[in-house]
Structure formats: structure tokens, C-alpha cells
C-alpha positions as CSV (number, residue, x, y, z in Angstrom):
1,X,154.5,140.1,54.6
2,X,152.5,138.8,57.9
3,X,148.4,139.4,58.2
4,X,147.3,141.4,60.5
5,X,146.6,140.0,64.2
6,X,142.2,141.0,65.0
7,X,141.7,141.3,68.9
8,X,138.0,140.9,70.1
9,X,137.9,142.0,73.8
10,X,134.9,140.8,74.2
11,X,135.7,137.8,73.8
12,X,139.8,137.8,75.4
13,X,140.8,136.1,71.9
14,X,143.4,137.5,69.0
15,X,142.6,136.5,65.1
16,X,144.5,136.3,61.6
17,X,143.3,135.4,58.4
18,X,144.0,131.8,57.7
19,X,147.2,131.7,54.9
20,X,147.5,129.0,52.4
21,X,151.5,128.3,53.8
22,X,149.6,128.7,57.5
23,X,146.8,126.2,56.5
24,X,149.3,123.7,55.2
25,X,151.4,124.0,58.0
26,X,148.3,123.6,60.8
27,X,146.2,120.9,58.4
28,X,143.5,122.9,57.4
29,X,144.0,122.7,53.4
30,X,141.0,124.0,51.5
31,X,139.7,125.7,54.9
32,X,139.5,129.4,55.2
33,X,138.1,131.2,58.6
34,X,139.9,133.2,60.9
35,X,143.0,131.8,63.0
36,X,143.4,132.1,67.1
37,X,146.5,132.8,67.4
38,X,145.8,134.3,71.4
39,X,143.9,133.3,74.4
40,X,143.3,135.5,76.9
41,X,143.1,133.2,80.2
42,X,140.2,135.0,81.9
43,X,138.8,135.6,78.4
44,X,134.9,134.5,78.7
45,X,136.6,132.1,75.8
46,X,139.6,130.6,77.7
47,X,138.0,127.4,78.1
48,X,136.0,126.3,74.8
49,X,139.5,127.4,72.2
50,X,143.6,127.7,71.9
51,X,146.3,129.4,69.6
52,X,145.7,127.5,66.1
53,X,142.0,126.8,66.0
54,X,140.2,127.7,63.0
55,X,136.7,129.7,64.1
56,X,134.5,128.7,60.5
57,X,131.1,129.8,61.4
58,X,129.9,132.1,64.6
59,X,125.8,131.7,65.5
60,X,124.8,130.0,61.5
61,X,127.3,132.7,59.8
62,X,130.0,131.3,58.1
63,X,133.4,133.0,58.6
64,X,136.3,132.7,56.3
65,X,138.5,135.5,57.9
66,X,138.5,138.5,60.0
67,X,136.6,141.1,58.2
68,X,133.4,138.6,58.6
69,X,134.5,137.5,62.3
70,X,134.6,141.0,63.1
71,X,131.7,141.7,61.8
72,X,129.7,138.1,62.9
73,X,126.6,139.9,65.1
74,X,127.2,137.1,67.6
75,X,130.5,136.7,68.4
76,X,130.2,134.7,71.5
77,X,128.8,131.7,69.9
78,X,132.2,130.7,68.1
79,X,132.4,127.6,66.4
80,X,136.4,126.2,65.9
81,X,137.7,123.4,64.5
82,X,140.7,122.6,66.4
């Protein structure tokens, strides 16, 4: 059973919840956030994020999962851990 993917057309990225298995595989053990799974080449974040980056905060708002990512007041200020 996989996690749902959330697309942000405004940002040109798609994210999913970070599962424990993904966290282990990608070296994000003990962390939570919205995992970037796709980036539109012409999107506003194309030069700032790449697939497998973990978005943990947007404009000082913690992002522990995709639900909080969707609720973030200003998605254009996303901070990702590469």
C-alpha cells in the first residue's frame, strides 16, 4: 500500500508523506515531512528542490506531512532538506 501523492500546481512539485521505509532508504530516519517525488522542469521551484528532497518547513510553519503541506499559508517559501 503506497502513500497518496499531492501535486502543487502553483509550485510545480508533487509530494508524498515520508514513510518509515522511505526514511530509512533515503537517510531521513527520525524525521517527518513532505517528500518531493516530482518537479516540473519549468516550475518555480525547479532550481531549488529535486526529487527525494524532504520539505520540513514552509515560512516557519512545520510540515510533518502532506496534509500540513497543503494547509501551509505560503508554499512559495518551502525549505527542503536535500
